[in-house]
N, C-alpha and C positions, 0 to 999 in steps of 0.2 A: 267728330272733333275731339282732339286730345289737348287742345290749347286753351280750353276754357279755364278761367280762374273763378272758383266759387267763393263769393263773398256774401255777407249778410246784408250789406247796404248798397249793393249794386248788382245788377242781374245780367249785364251784357258785356262782361269783361273777358277779354282773351289776349293771349300773347302771340305776337307775330313770329316769335322764335320757332324754328323748325320748318318754316316755308323754304322751299328750295329755289335756286336761281337758275337762269338759263345756261350758265357755264358750269353747272355741277356743284356750286357752293350751297350754302344755307344761311339763314338768319339766326343770330344768336338768341338764346332764351334770355328773357329779362331785360332786353334792351328797348323794345317798343311794344307797348300795350295800347289797346283801345277799349273804350268804356262808354256806358251811359253816364248820367249825372252822378257826381261823386258826393253830393250833399249829405247822403244818408249813411256814409261809412261809419262803422262802429270802431271803437278802439282796437279791437282785434283785427279788423280789416286794415286799418292804418298800419298796424304793426306788421302785418303780412306784406303789404305793398312796399313799405319804406324799409323796414329792417330786414326782412327775409328775401324779398325780390330785389330791393335796392333802388326803387324809383326815386329819382332826384328832381325831375321836372314834370310839371303838370301843364299841358297845353289845353287851355280852356277856350273852346270855339264858340261859346255862347255869346249872345248879344249883351250889350251893357245893361239893357233892361232886365234880362234874365238874371244876371249876376246880382243886381240890386234887389230884385224881387225875391230871390231865393236866399240871399244873405250869405255870409261867409261859411264855407264848408270846413270840415275837420282838417283837411290838409293845409288850409291857410294858417293853421296854428302849429304846423310841424316845421321846426327850424331847419331840418335837413332838406326840405323841399322848396323849390322856387316855382311860383305860379306865373305862368305866361298867359295873360288874357289876350287872345287874338281873335276877335270877333270876325265872322265872315259876312257881316252885314255892313252896309254904309251907315255909320252912326253919326248922330249929332255930337259935336265936340267943340272945344274952345277955339280951335283954328278952322272950323268948318262952317258952322251956321249958328243961328241964334238959339237953337234948341239947347245949346250948352248950358244955359242958365235955368233950364227946367229939369228937375230930377226925373229920371225915368220912373214910370209907374207900371204896375202889373197890367193895366188896361191897354198898354201900347204893345204888348207882346203879339207878334204876328205869327200865330200858330201855323198858318199855311206855309210860311217859309221855313219854319222850324221842323215841321213834319209834313212835307208835301205829299199829296196823294200820288200813289205810284201809277195808277192806270186811268186817270181822268184826262181826256184830250184837252189840250190847251187851245187858246184862240188861234194859234198859228196853223191849225189844221189837224185832221184826224190822226195823222201819223206822228204827231208831236206829243211826247210824253211830258206831262206837267213837271214831273220830278227832274227830268233831264234839263229842262229850261231853268229850274231853280239851281241845279248844280252848276250850270254855266254862269248863272248870275253870281254865285258865290265867287267864282274866279274873276268875273268882271268887276264886281264891287270891291273886293278886298284881295287883290293879288299880293299886296304887302304882307297880309296875315298868313297867306298860304306859304310864301317863301320863308318867312320868319319861322313858321312852325317846323318846316323841314330842317332849318338851320339849328333850331333848338334840339331836335332829335340827335343831331351830331354831337351835342355837348355832353350827353350822358343819358342814362336810362330814363325813358319818358313814358307818360301815359297821356293819350289824346282822348278828349271827351267833348260831348255837347249835351243835349238833353236825352236823346234816345240812344246815342252812339251809332246812328244809322246813316244819316244823310250828310251832314257837315263832316262828321268824323270819317264817314265812308269816302268822301271826296279826298280829304287830306291824306288818309292812309293809302288810298289807291295811287296817288301821285308819288308818295314816298316809296311804296313797294316797286313801282315801275322804275324809279330812279336807281334803285339798288339791284335791278335785274331779275325781279320775280316774274315768272311767266304770266301772261295775260289771263289764262284760265284760272290760275291760282288767285289772282287778284279778284276776279269776278266771284269765285267761290267763297272767298272770305267775306266779301260784301254781302252776299246772299245768306251767309250763315246767321246773321242777326235775326232772320226770320224764325230760327229755332227758339228764340227767347221773346218773340213779339208779345205774347200775352202778358208775360211778367213785366216787360218794359212799359206797356200801356197801363198796366195796373199801378205801377209806381208813379207814372205821370198823372194819372187821375187823382192820386192822393195829394198832389200839389196844386194849390189854387192858381199857380202861374200857368199851368197847362190844361187843367181839367175842363174848362168851359167849352172848348171847341171839340174835344175828343168824342164826347158822347153823341155828337151830331153826325158822326161818320162810322161806317162799318169798320170794325177792327182790322179786317183783312185788307182794307184799302191802304193800310200803312205798310203792308208786307213788302220787303225788298225783293225785287226780281232780278235775276242774272241779266236779263235783256236790257234792263235800265242802265246798269254799269257798262255793259258792252256798248250800248249806243253812245253813252257819254264819252268813253275812251275812243270810240271810232271817230266821233266829231273832233276830238283833239288831234287824232291822227290826220284827218283831212284838212284841218285848218292850221295846225301848228307843227305838223311832223311828229306828233305824239306828245305825251306829258312832259318829257324832257325839253322838247322844243318850246312848249308853252313856258316852262320854268325859265329857260334861257332868255326868252323874250322879256322876262320880268326881273332880270338881274342875276339869275342863278348862273354859277360858273362851273367850270370843270373841277376847280378846287373844292367847291361845295359838294359836288357829286362824290369826289374822292373821300371827303371827310365823312359824308353820310354812309358810304359803303364801309369805311373803316370802322365806324361806330356800330353798325348793325350786323355786318356779316362776319362769319367765322373766318 
């Protein structure tokens, strides 16, 4: 990997720039980054991301509860950056249910959805990977957030993150890369690359009371991303929707959206 960005306050940061496309093009450096939680960024990290790389949009895929529990991060105080909170969970809210009047608490964080086990069979049968079902649930619960996230990417240099930068971020990045023509094997390889930083990612999460409680009850390697997981997820989208672009179109994505995203990300 030559696309890693080394920061003091985040450990799973990499640039999608340099990935090639099926028609011989490539993605531009500094236009789309992915990351784990950005709460711990140092002033030097912020300067590198905002001043030197030019990040102008943060796509925060964490739940409402995570955002409240973790508190405002350094980039929320940066005037050059716009924060887009686009949770992939069905959330309580003023126009949805009575939970709107109850402030989220750390006790309501569902770590199993945030960091799904990669290899534990789900109730649907031994061939069903638990994480794939969670990925499909992200799309089913919040298609609006997924579509909005890709539209933000077309507005300017963006960084996408969740807690680990693995599952929710992996799903959104995969759909974006497919939409701009990155080959399937490159998408899968980028997803699996997070495994290179797994120990450091879990170490950071254990330092946060928001995530620590559940992590120690599971083997660290159970969180490792496997290429087969993303391959299966994308294959299901192929079979059910004609691919990621087919799913996006079903949820309001247009040819103009695709053109804008390609113009923003590709050379």
